[in-house]
N, C-alpha and C positions, 0 to 999 in steps of 0.2 A: 732819495737814497735807494740803491738797488738792494733788494732782499729776496732771498729764497728761504722759505721756512718749511721744513718737513715736520710732519706729525703722523701719528697713527701707529707707531711702533709699540712693541710690548712683548710679553711672554705668552706663548701659545704652545699647545701640544702638537706633536707631529700629526699631520693630517688636517690640521685646522687652517683657518684663513685669517688674513689681515688685509686692511686697505690702508696704504700710505697716501698721504697728501703732500703736495708741494705747492705752497701758495707763493705767488710771485708778485712783486711790486717794484715800481721805479723804472720799468722799461716796458717796451712793446712786446707783450707776451705772445701775440700772434705771429711775430716775426722770427721766433727762435726755434731751434730744435731742442727738445727736452729729453734728457737721458737720466736713467737711474743707474747708479753704481753701488757697489757694496764692498766692504772690506772686513774680512774676518781677522781675528787676532793672529799676528804672525804671518799674514798673507798680504799680497799686493792688492790694491784696489782693482776691481774688475768691472767692466761694463755689463750690465744686466739687460737693459732694454733701452731703445731710443725711438722717439717718434718725431718725424720730420715736420717742419712747420707748414709745408704747403699741401701735400696730398695725403696727409695722415698716414704715410707709409711708416710701418713699424719694423723694427729689427730686434730679435730676441736671441740671447745666448742659448746654446743648446740645452743647458741644464735646467732652464726654466720654461722652455717652449711648451705650450699647452697648459701650463700651471699659472703663469703670471700674465696679466693683461694691463697694458698702459693705455690711459685715455687722457684727454685734456678737455677742459671746459674753458673756452676762450672768454666767455662772459664773466667768469669768476677768476680768470687768470690763475687757474689751478690745474695741476696735473695730478693724476692718481696712478697708483700701482696696486692693482688688485692681485693679491697673492693667495693661491689656493693649494691644497694638498702639500702643505709646507713640510719640509724635511729638516732634520737637525743640521744638515750641511748648509741650509739657507741662513743659519745664524750668522749675523754680521751687523755692522753699522751700515745703514743705507743712506745714500746721498743723492740729492737731486742736482742736476747740472743743466744750465741753459746755455746754449751756444748760438752765436750769431753766424748764420751761414756765410761762407766766403771770407771770414775773418778769424782771427785768433781770440776774439773776445768771448769770454765765458764767465759765468757766475756759478757759484756753488752754495749750497745750503750747509747748515751746520751738522746735519746728520740725525738719524733717528735709529735707535737700537731695536733690532728684531732678534728675539731669542726663541728657538724652537726646541722644546724638550722632547726627549724620546720616551 
């Protein structure tokens, strides 16, 4: 069974940090691109960051550049999103996505809530 399970969300004050985890199972973790998305209430889901499967090339949306870092541990089949200098506008449900390059195959986790208080 294919699964992506996010964890690590919570309530934090502005300026604080959180690390989200995305644990994968049921597929070849090393062969997929991993992305983190977020969705705030009343807003569309947006891409936050993506790490490609081959050269560890990463892409960040402008609003998190320099504050968020994505990494992946192939041995643990887990991706991480280190979030620092958090702002209230970072408040959202965060989702992990795994995409198979060259196909439309994708897997999503159930999401983890991040709430940043001012």
